[in-house]
N, CA and C of each residue as an Amber inpcrd file, in Angstrom:
protein
   606
 -47.8340000 -19.2330000  65.3660000 -48.3930000 -18.4100000  64.1410000
 -49.6400000 -18.9640000  63.9560000 -50.5290000 -18.0950000  63.5870000
 -52.0110000 -18.1440000  63.3080000 -52.2310000 -18.8230000  61.9140000
 -51.3700000 -18.6400000  61.1500000 -51.4590000 -19.2840000  59.5600000
 -50.0230000 -19.8780000  59.2290000 -49.8520000 -20.4770000  58.1770000
 -48.7530000 -21.2520000  57.7860000 -47.6470000 -20.0760000  57.1700000
 -46.3540000 -20.2410000  57.5140000 -45.4720000 -19.4420000  56.8730000
 -45.1210000 -19.9310000  55.5420000 -45.2100000 -19.1310000  54.6340000
 -45.1370000 -19.6380000  53.1150000 -43.6430000 -19.1900000  52.5060000
 -42.8340000 -20.0430000  52.2400000 -41.3600000 -19.7880000  51.9810000
 -41.2030000 -20.5840000  50.4630000 -40.3960000 -19.6290000  49.6140000
 -40.2770000 -20.2100000  48.2310000 -38.9100000 -20.1900000  47.9670000
 -38.3710000 -21.2870000  47.1980000 -36.9120000 -21.2780000  46.8510000
 -36.8140000 -21.2790000  45.3290000 -36.2390000 -20.3700000  44.6820000
 -36.2360000 -20.2070000  43.3770000 -34.7000000 -20.2030000  42.8360000
 -34.5290000 -20.3730000  41.5350000 -33.1610000 -20.3060000  40.9330000
 -33.0690000 -20.9940000  39.6190000 -32.0340000 -20.7690000  38.8910000
 -31.8960000 -21.6640000  37.8240000 -31.6190000 -22.9110000  37.8490000
 -31.5700000 -23.7980000  37.0530000 -31.4070000 -25.1930000  36.9580000
 -30.1050000 -25.4560000  37.3950000 -29.9970000 -26.4170000  38.2060000
 -28.5290000 -27.0280000  38.6260000 -28.0950000 -26.3520000  39.8860000
 -28.6480000 -25.3890000  40.3720000 -28.1740000 -24.6260000  41.7310000
 -28.2530000 -25.0190000  42.8400000 -29.2180000 -26.2140000  43.0390000
 -29.2690000 -27.1830000  44.1740000 -30.2740000 -26.6650000  45.0520000
 -31.5070000 -26.3380000  44.4160000 -32.6140000 -26.0420000  45.3420000
 -33.2330000 -27.1230000  45.9100000 -33.3030000 -28.1830000  45.2600000
 -33.9990000 -29.4260000  45.7310000 -33.2020000 -29.9250000  46.7790000
 -31.8860000 -30.2090000  46.7760000 -31.1010000 -30.5500000  47.7210000
 -31.1760000 -29.7710000  49.1100000 -31.1910000 -28.4280000  48.6790000
 -31.2130000 -27.3550000  49.6870000 -32.3920000 -27.4490000  50.3980000
 -33.4390000 -27.7300000  49.7400000 -34.8450000 -27.7140000  50.2770000
 -34.8180000 -28.9020000  51.2150000 -34.1820000 -30.0640000  50.7660000
 -34.2790000 -31.2640000  51.5910000 -33.6760000 -30.9890000  52.7550000
 -32.2800000 -30.4250000  52.6520000 -31.6760000 -30.2390000  53.9950000
 -32.2670000 -29.2860000  54.8650000 -32.8920000 -28.1960000  54.5130000
 -33.5710000 -27.3260000  55.3250000 -34.7720000 -28.1820000  56.0880000
 -35.4780000 -28.8750000  55.1600000 -36.5220000 -29.4120000  55.9560000
 -36.0830000 -30.2170000  57.1330000 -35.1200000 -31.1790000  56.8090000
 -34.5290000 -31.9310000  57.8430000 -34.1520000 -31.1240000  59.3040000
 -33.4750000 -29.9940000  59.0310000 -33.0360000 -29.3020000  60.1600000
 -34.2430000 -28.5380000  60.7330000 -35.2240000 -28.2130000  60.2010000
 -36.2810000 -27.4220000  60.8810000 -37.2380000 -28.6650000  61.4910000
 -37.2550000 -29.7400000  60.8430000 -38.2290000 -30.9250000  61.4700000
 -37.3570000 -31.6120000  62.8010000 -36.0590000 -31.2360000  62.7200000
 -35.2640000 -31.8590000  63.6780000 -35.3910000 -30.9740000  64.9690000
 -35.8850000 -29.7570000  64.6880000 -36.0720000 -28.6910000  65.6790000
 -37.3800000 -28.6940000  66.2180000 -38.2900000 -29.5570000  65.6990000
 -39.6410000 -29.6890000  66.0520000 -40.6870000 -28.9540000  65.3250000
 -40.1260000 -28.2740000  64.1880000 -41.1930000 -27.6060000  63.4270000
 -42.0180000 -28.7590000  62.3600000 -43.3280000 -28.0480000  62.1270000
 -43.9760000 -28.9210000  61.1490000 -43.7480000 -28.2570000  59.7990000
 -43.1330000 -29.0780000  58.9610000 -42.6730000 -28.6930000  57.6700000
 -43.4450000 -29.4700000  56.7310000 -44.0620000 -28.4810000  55.5430000
 -44.8930000 -29.2280000  54.4430000 -44.0950000 -28.8220000  53.1410000
 -43.7100000 -29.7450000  52.2020000 -43.1660000 -29.4990000  51.1220000
 -44.1930000 -29.5330000  49.9630000 -44.2360000 -28.6160000  49.1690000
 -44.9560000 -28.5810000  48.0260000 -44.2910000 -28.2920000  46.7250000
 -44.7110000 -28.6350000  45.5950000 -44.1610000 -28.3080000  44.4560000
 -45.2960000 -27.7430000  43.3140000 -44.8460000 -26.5650000  42.8910000
 -45.7970000 -25.9680000  42.0270000 -46.4440000 -26.9290000  41.0430000
 -45.5270000 -27.6090000  40.1540000 -46.0110000 -28.2400000  39.1450000
 -46.7780000 -29.5860000  39.4460000 -46.5750000 -29.9500000  40.7410000
 -47.4230000 -31.1500000  41.0540000 -48.7570000 -30.8150000  41.5680000
 -48.9960000 -29.2910000  41.7890000 -50.3150000 -28.9020000  42.3410000
 -51.1380000 -28.2060000  41.2640000 -50.5710000 -28.1180000  40.1020000
 -51.1850000 -27.2270000  38.9940000 -52.1460000 -28.0950000  38.1120000
 -53.5660000 -27.8690000  38.5290000 -54.5180000 -28.8370000  37.7380000
 -54.5960000 -28.5840000  36.0510000 -53.9370000 -27.7560000  35.6290000
 -53.7630000 -27.5120000  34.1780000 -52.4570000 -27.5260000  33.6810000
 -51.5180000 -28.5480000  34.3120000 -50.2000000 -28.6220000  33.8210000
 -49.8150000 -29.0530000  32.4510000 -50.5830000 -29.9500000  32.0690000
 -50.3760000 -30.5390000  30.6370000 -50.6300000 -29.3970000  29.7670000
 -51.7540000 -28.7880000  29.6530000 -51.9250000 -27.7940000  28.8860000
 -50.9810000 -26.6330000  28.5440000 -50.6040000 -26.2080000  30.1370000
 -49.3800000 -25.1400000  30.0650000 -48.3170000 -25.7580000  29.4780000
 -47.8440000 -26.9340000  29.6020000 -46.6970000 -27.3600000  29.0100000
 -46.7000000 -27.5950000  27.7550000 -47.9120000 -27.8540000  27.1170000
 -48.0560000 -27.7140000  25.6230000 -47.6300000 -26.4520000  24.9890000
 -48.2010000 -25.3760000  25.6930000 -47.7470000 -24.0760000  25.2780000
 -46.2610000 -23.8410000  25.2230000 -45.7660000 -24.2280000  26.5810000
 -44.2920000 -23.9930000  26.6050000 -43.4910000 -24.9190000  25.5040000
 -44.1430000 -25.9750000  25.0890000 -43.1230000 -26.7580000  24.1770000
 -43.3540000 -26.1040000  22.7360000 -44.6170000 -25.4320000  22.4020000
 -44.9100000 -24.5510000  21.3010000 -43.9090000 -23.4160000  21.2110000
 -43.7040000 -22.4330000  22.3730000 -42.9530000 -21.6340000  22.8300000
 -41.6010000 -22.0230000  22.3660000 -41.0140000 -23.2550000  22.9200000
 -39.6590000 -23.6430000  22.6940000 -39.3400000 -23.7820000  21.2550000
 -40.3970000 -24.3000000  20.3220000 -40.0830000 -24.3930000  19.0590000
 -40.0730000 -23.2930000  17.9510000 -41.0620000 -22.3180000  18.5310000
 -41.1330000 -21.0930000  17.7870000 -41.3440000 -20.1020000  18.8470000
 -40.2540000 -19.4510000  19.0410000 -40.4880000 -18.1070000  20.0880000
 -41.4460000 -17.1010000  19.5680000 -42.2420000 -16.5860000  20.4310000
 -43.0380000 -15.6420000  19.8880000 -43.5960000 -14.8690000  21.1370000
 -43.6090000 -13.3980000  20.9910000 -43.9800000 -12.8400000  22.2870000
 -45.3640000 -12.8840000  22.5170000 -46.4530000 -13.0810000  21.6890000
 -47.8630000 -13.3070000  22.2360000 -48.0660000 -14.8100000  22.9580000
 -47.1400000 -15.5820000  22.3760000 -47.2370000 -17.0250000  22.8140000
 -46.4180000 -17.0940000  24.2520000 -45.4950000 -16.2070000  24.4180000
 -44.8340000 -16.3140000  25.5060000 -45.6910000 -15.4520000  26.5390000
 -46.4280000 -14.4920000  26.5040000 -47.5420000 -13.9050000  27.2600000
 -48.4390000 -14.9220000  27.6130000 -48.9800000 -15.8570000  26.7560000
 -49.9690000 -16.7700000  27.1150000 -49.3560000 -17.7720000  28.0540000
 -48.1310000 -17.9650000  27.8230000 -47.6320000 -19.0780000  29.0470000
 -47.2970000 -18.3430000  30.4540000 -47.1430000 -17.1560000  30.4250000
 -46.9610000 -16.5280000  31.4640000 -48.3210000 -16.3290000  32.2470000
 -49.3470000 -16.1820000  31.4070000 -50.7370000 -15.9490000  31.9800000
 -51.2490000 -17.3610000  32.6590000 -50.5640000 -18.5260000  31.7330000
 -51.1030000 -19.7470000  32.3570000 -50.5780000 -20.0760000  33.7190000
 -49.3500000 -19.7490000  33.9280000 -48.2920000 -19.9960000  35.1930000
 -49.0710000 -19.0830000  36.1410000 -49.4240000 -17.8760000  35.7190000
 -49.9990000 -17.2410000  36.8720000 -51.5330000 -17.7520000  37.3260000
 -52.2790000 -18.1000000  36.3260000 -53.4080000 -18.8270000  36.6510000
 -53.1910000 -19.8310000  37.7280000 -52.2660000 -20.8830000  37.3610000
 -51.8970000 -21.9710000  38.1850000 -51.4140000 -21.5890000  39.7210000
 -50.7280000 -20.7020000  39.7080000 -50.0300000 -20.0040000  41.2260000
 -51.5510000 -19.4900000  41.7360000 -52.3300000 -18.8310000  41.0420000
 -53.5380000 -18.2480000  41.6750000 -54.4070000 -19.0850000  42.2930000
 -54.7380000 -20.5900000  41.3950000 -55.5440000 -21.5440000  41.8290000
 -54.7610000 -22.1310000  43.0350000 -53.5000000 -22.3350000  43.0800000
 -52.4820000 -22.8320000  44.3680000 -52.8520000 -22.0380000  45.5360000
 -52.7190000 -20.7860000  45.3130000 -52.8890000 -19.8070000  46.3190000
 -54.3480000 -19.8760000  46.8500000 -55.5690000 -20.1860000  46.1710000
 -56.5640000 -20.0790000  46.6920000 -57.1510000 -21.4540000  47.2750000
 -56.7040000 -22.5540000  46.7030000 -57.0740000 -23.8690000  46.9080000
 -55.9850000 -24.9590000  47.9110000 -54.6570000 -24.5530000  47.8180000
 -53.8400000 -25.3900000  48.2950000 -53.4150000 -24.7660000  49.4430000
 -52.5530000 -23.6450000  49.4830000 -52.1490000 -22.9870000  50.3310000
 -52.8990000 -22.8890000  51.8140000 -54.4450000 -22.4120000  51.5680000
 -55.2550000 -22.3090000  52.7870000 -55.5020000 -23.6200000  53.6000000
 -55.2150000 -24.6070000  52.9190000 -55.4540000 -25.9990000  53.5400000
 -54.2550000 -26.4740000  54.4190000 -53.2780000 -25.7510000  54.4890000
 -51.9950000 -26.0970000  55.1790000 -52.3040000 -25.7440000  56.6510000
 -51.9290000 -26.5370000  57.5720000 -52.0640000 -26.1750000  59.1570000
 -51.5130000 -25.0010000  59.5190000 -52.3320000 -24.0560000  60.3730000
 -51.8030000 -22.9430000  61.0410000 -50.3400000 -23.3840000  61.8730000
 -49.5050000 -22.5570000  61.7010000 -48.2980000 -22.7810000  62.4440000
 -47.2820000 -23.5230000  61.7130000 -47.4790000 -24.1580000  60.4630000
 -46.7600000 -24.9340000  59.8550000 -45.9040000 -24.2230000  58.9180000
 -44.7390000 -24.6120000  58.3730000 -43.6820000 -23.8800000  57.5550000
 -43.7710000 -24.6820000  56.2500000 -44.3760000 -23.9640000  55.2050000
 -44.7580000 -24.5350000  53.8660000 -43.4790000 -23.9570000  52.9800000
 -42.6150000 -25.1210000  52.5320000 -41.5310000 -24.8290000  51.5300000
 -42.0380000 -25.1530000  50.0070000 -41.8580000 -24.3450000  49.1680000
 -42.2110000 -24.5010000  47.9780000 -40.9820000 -24.6480000  47.0640000
 -40.8020000 -25.5240000  46.0100000 -39.8130000 -25.5180000  45.0830000
 -40.0780000 -24.9230000  43.8710000 -39.8650000 -23.4980000  43.6010000
 -39.9660000 -22.6440000  42.5260000 -41.5400000 -21.7660000  42.8020000
 -41.2440000 -20.5310000  42.5910000 -42.8540000 -20.0040000  42.4890000
 -42.7740000 -19.0330000  41.1730000 -42.7520000 -17.6160000  41.3150000
 -42.7880000 -16.8010000  40.0520000 -42.0940000 -17.0630000  39.1150000
 -40.4870000 -17.2900000  39.3810000 -39.3020000 -17.0080000  38.3630000
 -39.3530000 -18.5820000  37.9210000 -40.3200000 -19.3140000  38.0770000
 -40.4090000 -20.5320000  37.1570000 -40.5110000 -20.1930000  35.4280000
 -40.7480000 -18.9540000  35.2440000 -40.8460000 -18.4460000  33.8840000
 -39.2840000 -18.1180000  33.4650000 -38.4310000 -18.1590000  34.1920000
 -36.9600000 -17.5660000  34.0240000 -36.4590000 -18.2440000  32.9420000
 -36.5970000 -19.6450000  32.7040000 -35.9200000 -20.1920000  31.4890000
 -36.2500000 -19.7690000  30.3520000 -37.4220000 -19.1860000  30.0750000
 -37.7410000 -18.7800000  28.6430000 -38.1600000 -17.2640000  28.7020000
 -37.8420000 -16.3720000  29.6430000 -38.2590000 -15.1850000  29.6560000
 -37.4700000 -14.2400000  28.7400000 -37.6750000 -14.5490000  27.3340000
 -36.7650000 -13.7470000  26.4930000 -37.5030000 -12.4230000  26.0970000
 -38.8660000 -12.3230000  26.3140000 -39.3710000 -10.9240000  25.6490000
 -40.0680000 -10.2280000  26.7120000 -40.7950000 -11.0490000  27.5990000
 -41.4940000 -10.3330000  28.7180000 -40.7860000 -10.0520000  29.6270000
 -40.6760000  -8.8000000  30.1360000 -39.7350000  -8.2870000  31.3390000
 -40.5710000  -9.0890000  32.5960000 -39.5330000  -9.4870000  33.5550000
 -40.0400000 -10.0290000  34.9640000 -40.9330000  -9.0950000  35.7460000
 -40.7290000  -7.7180000  35.4650000 -41.7670000  -6.8430000  36.3890000
 -42.9400000  -7.0110000  35.6540000 -43.3940000  -7.3190000  34.4080000
 -44.5090000  -7.3180000  33.9740000 -45.2330000  -8.8250000  34.4180000
 -44.1850000  -9.8330000  34.2930000 -44.7860000 -11.1760000  34.9490000
 -45.2110000 -11.0300000  36.5250000 -44.4960000 -10.4600000  37.1140000
 -44.8830000 -10.0570000  38.6130000 -46.0890000  -9.4690000  38.6990000
 -46.3910000  -8.3170000  37.9730000 -47.5830000  -7.6210000  38.0300000
 -48.8250000  -8.5330000  37.5850000 -48.4440000  -9.4330000  36.8140000
 -49.4320000 -10.1530000  36.3160000 -49.9180000 -11.1600000  37.3220000
 -48.9380000 -11.7200000  37.9990000 -49.2000000 -12.5170000  39.2210000
 -49.9270000 -11.7190000  40.3230000 -49.5740000 -10.6240000  40.5900000
 -50.2900000  -9.7600000  41.6530000 -51.5970000  -9.4750000  41.2220000
 -51.9620000  -9.2290000  39.9670000 -53.2280000  -9.1430000  39.5410000
 -54.1730000 -10.1180000  39.7620000 -53.7830000 -11.3800000  39.6070000
 -54.4770000 -12.5750000  39.8430000 -54.5980000 -12.9590000  41.4180000
 -54.1170000 -12.0970000  42.1750000 -54.0930000 -12.4890000  43.6810000
 -53.0940000 -13.6760000  43.9390000 -52.0390000 -14.0230000  43.2960000
 -51.0750000 -14.8850000  43.6380000 -50.4130000 -14.6620000  45.0460000
 -50.4730000 -15.6990000  46.0130000 -49.9120000 -15.1520000  47.2600000
 -48.3690000 -14.9110000  47.1770000 -47.9560000 -13.7630000  47.8650000
 -46.6610000 -13.4250000  48.1290000 -45.9650000 -14.3340000  49.2540000
 -44.7390000 -14.9230000  48.7250000 -44.1370000 -15.5980000  49.8440000
 -43.7920000 -14.6350000  51.0910000 -43.6780000 -15.3160000  52.3390000
 -43.2800000 -14.5500000  53.4710000 -41.8070000 -14.4410000  53.2630000
 -41.0850000 -15.2900000  52.7820000 -39.7170000 -15.2680000  52.4170000
 -39.5240000 -15.9540000  51.0260000 -38.6610000 -15.2230000  50.1780000
 -38.2700000 -15.7420000  48.8430000 -36.8070000 -15.8010000  48.8190000
 -36.2160000 -17.0600000  48.6030000 -34.8050000 -17.2760000  48.6540000
 -34.5550000 -17.4150000  47.3150000 -33.6210000 -16.8090000  46.6060000
 -32.9280000 -17.0840000  45.3000000 -31.7750000 -17.7870000  45.4190000
 -31.7440000 -19.0400000  45.2580000 -30.4960000 -19.8630000  45.0360000
 -29.8840000 -19.6670000  43.7840000 -28.4290000 -19.4320000  43.9920000
 -27.6070000 -19.2160000  42.6790000 -26.1500000 -19.8010000  42.9440000
 -25.8840000 -20.0750000  41.6550000 -24.0830000 -20.5200000  41.8250000
 -23.4970000 -19.7900000  40.4670000 -22.2190000 -19.9170000  40.4080000
 -21.7900000 -19.4900000  39.1980000 -22.4140000 -20.3130000  38.0310000
 -22.8880000 -19.6070000  36.8420000 -23.6800000 -20.3490000  35.8750000
 -22.8500000 -21.5470000  35.4020000 -21.2880000 -21.7240000  35.5010000
 -20.5870000 -22.7400000  34.9440000 -20.7800000 -23.9310000  35.8540000
 -21.0070000 -23.4220000  37.0800000 -21.1750000 -24.5200000  38.2560000
 -22.3980000 -25.2270000  38.0210000 -23.5250000 -24.4290000  37.9500000
 -24.8310000 -25.2140000  38.0560000 -24.9680000 -25.7850000  36.5900000
 -24.4870000 -25.2020000  35.4820000 -24.6390000 -25.9410000  34.3540000
 -23.8060000 -27.4070000  34.3690000 -22.6760000 -27.3640000  35.1150000
 -21.9580000 -28.7330000  35.2750000 -22.8390000 -29.6790000  36.1130000
 -23.4530000 -29.2000000  37.1910000 -24.2990000 -29.9900000  38.1050000
 -25.2900000 -30.5200000  37.2970000 -26.1540000 -29.7210000  36.3920000
 -27.2370000 -30.0310000  35.7950000 -26.8910000 -31.0470000  34.7290000
 -25.8140000 -31.0140000  34.1760000 -25.5390000 -32.0120000  33.0990000
 -25.2920000 -33.3490000  33.6990000 -24.6410000 -33.2650000  34.9420000
 -24.1830000 -34.6250000  35.4180000 -25.2170000 -35.4170000  36.2480000
 -26.4720000 -34.7480000  36.3030000 -27.5960000 -35.4710000  36.9430000
 -28.1700000 -36.5290000  36.1510000 -28.6400000 -37.5390000  36.6460000
 -29.3930000 -38.6160000  35.8160000 -30.3120000 -38.2880000  34.8150000
 -31.1090000 -37.1430000  34.9930000 -31.9370000 -36.5580000  34.0640000
 -31.3970000 -35.5600000  33.2520000 -29.9660000 -35.2990000  33.5500000
 -29.5010000 -34.5520000  32.6130000 -30.1250000 -32.8600000  32.6520000
 -29.8740000 -31.8560000  31.7700000 -30.3750000 -30.6800000  31.9480000
 -31.7320000 -30.5690000  32.1460000 -32.3950000 -31.5470000  31.5770000
 -34.1140000 -31.7870000  31.5960000 -34.5080000 -30.1420000  31.3820000
 -34.4150000 -29.5270000  30.3730000 -34.9190000 -28.2120000  30.1910000
 -35.4520000 -28.0890000  28.7970000 -36.6960000 -27.7020000  28.4840000
 -37.4150000 -27.7300000  27.4540000 -36.9120000 -26.5760000  26.5120000
 -36.3520000 -25.6300000  27.1120000 -35.9220000 -24.3220000  26.3540000
 -34.4220000 -23.8220000  26.2310000 -33.6370000 -24.4840000  27.2350000
 -32.2940000 -24.0610000  27.3590000 -31.4640000 -25.2150000  27.2000000
 -30.5420000 -25.1250000  25.9120000 -29.8270000 -26.1100000  25.3570000
 -28.4310000 -25.7550000  25.3610000 -28.0300000 -24.6840000  25.6280000
 -26.5960000 -24.1350000  25.4720000 -26.1750000 -23.2320000  26.5410000
 -24.9790000 -23.5030000  27.0620000 -24.1730000 -22.9410000  28.1530000
 -24.6920000 -21.3330000  28.2140000 -24.7410000 -20.6440000  26.7490000
 -24.7590000 -19.3910000  26.8120000 -26.2550000 -18.8990000  27.1570000
 -27.3080000 -19.7790000  26.8490000 -28.5060000 -19.4360000  27.1620000
 -28.6070000 -19.5510000  28.7450000 -27.9290000 -20.6260000  29.3130000
 -28.0150000 -20.8570000  30.7440000 -27.3870000 -19.4730000  31.5980000
 -26.1290000 -18.9530000  30.9780000 -25.7830000 -17.8630000  31.5490000
 -26.5600000 -16.6880000  31.6050000 -27.3250000 -16.5190000  30.4920000
 -28.2390000 -15.3870000  30.4080000 -29.6330000 -15.6980000  31.3880000
 -29.7980000 -16.8030000  31.3500000 -31.0410000 -17.1930000  32.3580000
 -30.5150000 -16.8160000  33.8210000 -29.2950000 -17.2370000  34.1540000
 -28.8030000 -16.7650000  35.5140000 -28.4640000 -15.4220000  35.8440000
 -28.0280000 -14.8610000  34.9940000 -27.9540000 -13.2970000  34.8530000
 -29.3470000 -12.5250000  35.0990000 -30.3410000 -12.9850000  34.4380000
 -31.7280000 -12.6170000  34.6670000 -32.3270000 -12.5820000  35.6580000
 -32.0600000 -13.9240000  36.2090000 -32.6640000 -14.2260000  37.6320000
 -32.0950000 -13.4240000  38.5840000 -30.6570000 -13.3640000  38.7010000
 -29.9870000 -12.3630000  39.5510000 -30.4940000 -11.1100000  39.8060000
 -30.6340000 -10.6150000  38.6360000 -31.2940000  -9.2380000  38.4830000
 -32.5000000  -9.0590000  39.0950000 -33.3510000  -9.8990000  38.5870000
 -34.8740000  -9.9600000  39.2900000 -34.8950000 -10.1200000  40.6780000
 -34.0290000 -11.0660000  41.4730000 -34.0300000 -11.3290000  42.6730000
 -33.3490000 -10.1600000  43.5150000 -32.4760000  -9.4020000  43.0360000
 -31.8350000  -8.1510000  43.7610000 -33.0680000  -7.0200000  43.5370000
 -33.6120000  -7.1600000  42.4780000 -34.7250000  -5.9050000  42.4010000
 -35.9620000  -6.0950000  43.2040000 -36.2210000  -7.3460000  43.5920000
 -37.3530000  -7.6150000  44.3380000 -36.9780000  -7.7160000  45.7590000
 -35.5870000  -7.6000000  46.1520000 -35.0950000  -7.7090000  47.6820000
 -35.2100000  -8.9870000  48.1720000 -35.4080000 -10.1690000  47.3730000
 -35.2650000 -11.3380000  47.5400000 -33.9860000 -11.8710000  48.3810000
 -33.8310000 -12.7560000  49.4910000 -32.7670000 -13.2310000  50.0240000
 -31.7860000 -14.0720000  48.9640000 -30.6040000 -13.7480000  48.6940000
 -29.8930000 -14.5460000  47.7580000 -28.9270000 -15.4810000  48.4350000
 -29.0890000 -16.5420000  48.1020000 -28.1760000 -17.7000000  48.8640000
 -27.4910000 -18.3170000  47.6310000 -26.0890000 -18.0940000  47.8800000
 -24.8690000 -18.3530000  46.9820000 -24.6530000 -19.9610000  47.3470000
 -24.9620000 -20.8280000  46.5600000 -24.9030000 -22.2210000  46.8810000
 -23.5000000 -22.8000000  46.1790000 -22.5120000 -22.0650000  46.1090000
 -21.3680000 -22.5590000  45.4300000 -20.4540000 -23.4530000  46.4510000
 -20.4930000 -23.1750000  47.6580000 -19.8650000 -23.8430000  48.6230000
 -20.5660000 -25.1150000  49.3180000 -20.5780000 -25.5090000  50.4090000
 -21.1360000 -26.5500000  51.1520000 -22.6400000 -26.2190000  51.3150000
 -23.2900000 -27.4900000  51.2300000 -24.6820000 -27.4800000  51.3720000
 -25.0470000 -26.9670000  52.7470000 -24.1370000 -27.5200000  53.5530000
 -24.1670000 -27.0460000  55.3150000 -24.3630000 -25.5770000  55.3790000
 -23.4030000 -24.8720000  54.8390000 -23.4540000 -23.3460000  54.8940000
 -24.7270000 -22.7860000  54.2680000 -25.0620000 -23.1770000  52.8510000
 -26.4200000 -22.8440000  52.4950000 -27.4710000 -23.0420000  53.4590000
 -27.4580000 -24.1230000  54.2300000 -28.6600000 -24.5950000  54.7780000
 -28.6430000 -23.6280000  56.0740000 -27.5640000 -23.4110000  56.6280000
 -27.5340000 -22.5110000  57.9290000 -28.1250000 -21.3350000  57.4030000
 -27.7290000 -20.5490000  56.2950000 -28.4020000 -19.4120000  55.9090000
 -29.6650000 -19.3590000  55.9270000 -30.2260000 -20.1830000  55.2530000
 -31.7630000 -20.1160000  54.8940000 -32.4720000 -20.5010000  56.3620000
 -31.9810000 -21.6290000  56.9130000 -32.6880000 -21.5850000  58.2510000
 -32.5630000 -20.5080000  59.3570000 -31.4520000 -19.8200000  59.0320000
 -31.3540000 -18.3960000  59.9610000 -32.4680000 -17.5360000  59.5270000
 -32.6230000 -17.4420000  58.1520000 -33.5920000 -16.5340000  57.8020000
 -35.0970000 -16.8760000  58.0660000 -35.3290000 -18.2020000  58.1040000
 -36.7280000 -18.6920000  58.5950000 -36.9570000 -18.4360000  60.0150000
 -35.8200000 -18.5230000  60.7590000 -35.9310000 -18.5630000  62.2950000
 -36.0040000 -17.0770000  62.4900000 -35.7240000 -16.4210000  61.7350000
 -35.7240000 -14.6870000  61.9850000 -37.4660000 -14.4390000  61.8960000
 -38.0940000 -14.9750000  61.1680000 -39.5280000 -14.7750000  60.6940000
 -40.2930000 -15.1810000  62.0540000 -39.8860000 -16.1930000  62.5190000
 -40.7720000 -17.0230000  63.5340000 -40.7300000 -16.4370000  65.0540000
């Protein structure tokens, strides 16, 4: 390939995105592929300002403030699209943990279609493959609660909120035609599915 292959894994909290990303990375590297792992929040130069808005939104939900958060996240993705992704070596496989639907946790008032259009208007790069990682919400809730850092969410504190977030994410993924990976079973099965999708693009 003359450019990097850009692949995003998204999904609600506790669905096993990071574990799956690590497993997919190991398999691809064992096959001789050059894999680069990126994380949106670690490459966002304005992350602290954005999270200050997120914290305000969590304390006092407001349509205008939610839109401002969506704008800030789109700006960060545009910056990554223009300054980080182009620096990756041609022929590499770039895996990123979360992309557009990192808004999913607090998408209460702004429809995802508007968030997506906001990103497109700012020339945010479209992934070559977008994988939505999902589980039954009760499963991901239990997994997230069992982690050492807990649920680690600014805006989701109850199972009912997590269920609503999961359902909203699955609808958005289906509407956009993303590959849906159900990670309720073994990590090996989920890894095989994602690797097969990537191999199909190479």
